[in-house]
N, C-alpha and C positions, 0 to 999 in steps of 0.2 A: 472531354476526358475527365473522368473521375479523380478527385484528389486522393493521393495515397493515405491509406488508413495507418495511423499510428496509435494515438491515445484514443480510446473509444468510450472512456467514462472513468469515474472516480471509483477505486477499488477499496479505499479505506483511509482513515486518518489515525495515525499512531502518535502518541505523545508521552512524555515523561511525567511521572507522578511520585509524590513522596510515599503513598501507600495505595497501590493500584487496587488491591482488594477492597479496602474501605471506600474508595472512590466509586468503584463499580457498584457497591452496595447502596451508596448515597444516591447514585443516579437511578438505580432500580426503585428504591423506596420513594424518592421525591419526584422523579420525572416519568416513572413507570416503564423504563426500558427493560425489555426482556433480555436477561444477562446470562452469561456463562463464565467459565474460567478465562476466557479471552476478551471479554467486554460485552459487545452487543452487535448483532448482525441485522441490518436493515434489508429486508427482501422487497423487491419490486419487479416489474416486467418492463422491458423496453418496448419501443414502438412496434417491434416485430414479434412481440409476445414471449420473448426469451426470459427465462428467469435470471435475475441479476441480484447482486448483493453488495452492500458497502459495509465494511467492518470498522467498528469504533473500538479502539483498544488502548488503554493505558498501560505503559510499561514502567517498571521500576527506574527511579532516578539513575541507578548505576548500570543500567543496560548497556551492553556493547553493540546491540543490534542496529543502532543508528551509525556506528563508527564507519567512516572516518569523520562524519559530520559531528559537530559538537552542539548542534541544536537541539531544542527541547521537543522537536517534533519530526515526523517523517511522513510524506505523502505516498500513497499507493495509488497507481494509475492501472486501470484495465487496458490492455493493448491488443492490437491485432498483430499476429505473427512475431512473436517475441524474438525468436532467433534471428530472423532477417532484420528486425529493428535494431537489435544490439550491434549487428555488423554495420548497418548504416550509421548509427550514432558513433561508433568507433571511427569510422571512415571520416566522419565530420568533426573529429577531434574531441568528442565528448568522453569524459572519463568514465570507464566501466569499472565498477567495484566488485571484485570476486568473479566467480563462475556462475553461469546460469544453473539453477537446480530445478528438478522436476519432482513433484508429489502428486499423489492421486487427485488432488483438488487444484492442480494447476502448475504451470512453469513460472519461475520467478528470476528476475534479473535486477541489478542495481546500477544506478548511474549517479553522478553528482551534477547538479545544475552549476550555472556560473558563479554562484555565491557559496558553493561548497555544501549545499543542502542535499542530503541523501535522498534519492527517489527510488522506490520500489515499484518494479514494473511487473504486471501479472497477467498472464494469458490463461 
């Protein structure tokens, strides 16, 4: 029997910064990152040849996007079947933060880990 798919990859790393725009410019200049208003997107192909990406994004120190976590970072994981996963996690007693949202580029949901770190789940 195949193990149940939940997390299938890292979708991004988000962190707080004193000045996100200056920091993005520094990474572009000194490390050669291809940047935009959101940071940098790293594109690659998985073993099946599917296009995949990992987003690297600094946020302003006063962002509320990581709330209720007070940490300086937030992980984003790519997941399989977000709606069912959120139901299963809720049944397992995991704290769900807010409601799932859908955009043209995917579905998003949020949970807290056992230390109160907010995790973004993306399908």
